[in-house]
C-alpha positions in Angstrom: 138.0 71.9 -77.4 138.9 68.2 -77.1 136.1 65.7 -77.5 136.1 61.9 -77.1 134.9 60.3 -80.4 132.0 58.4 -78.9 131.0 60.8 -76.1 127.5 62.2 -75.9 125.8 64.4 -73.3 122.2 65.1 -73.8 120.1 67.9 -72.5 118.9 71.4 -73.3 120.7 74.8 -73.5 118.9 78.1 -73.0 121.0 80.8 -74.8 119.1 83.6 -73.1 119.9 82.5 -69.5 123.0 80.4 -70.2 121.3 77.5 -68.3 122.2 73.9 -69.2 119.9 71.1 -68.2 121.2 67.6 -68.4 119.0 64.7 -69.4 119.5 61.0 -68.9 119.4 58.9 -72.1 119.1 60.3 -75.6 116.5 63.0 -74.9 117.2 66.6 -76.0 120.2 67.7 -78.1 123.8 66.5 -77.8 125.4 69.3 -75.8 128.9 68.3 -76.9 127.9 68.8 -80.5 126.5 72.2 -79.5 129.8 73.1 -77.6 131.8 72.1 -80.7 129.6 74.3 -82.9 129.9 77.3 -80.6 133.7 76.8 -80.4 134.0 76.8 -84.2 131.7 79.8 -84.6 133.9 81.8 -82.2 137.2 81.0 -83.9 138.2 78.0 -81.7 139.5 74.6 -82.7 137.8 71.3 -82.1 139.7 68.1 -82.0 138.1 64.6 -81.8 140.2 61.9 -80.2 139.7 58.2 -79.3 138.6 58.0 -75.7 141.8 56.3 -74.5 143.8 59.4 -75.8 141.8 61.9 -73.8 143.5 63.5 -70.8 142.5 61.9 -67.5 139.9 59.7 -69.3 137.6 62.8 -69.7 134.9 63.0 -72.4 135.5 66.7 -73.0 138.3 69.1 -72.2 138.5 72.8 -72.9 141.7 74.7 -73.2 141.2 78.5 -72.7 143.7 81.2 -73.6 143.6 84.9 -74.1 
């Protein structure tokens, strides 16, 4: 998981349904932090990069492999 250093996406995540609800502003939890935590818990790697080094200017990029 690649994350831009200063990126934040706030909202809520319901683990039972898998539903994500985005919220404007700083309400709820930082969903990018939650994604990083779940990635690490499942054996993945998390890399934080300056925004200008992120692919295509994205705030978050996931690389999936089997």
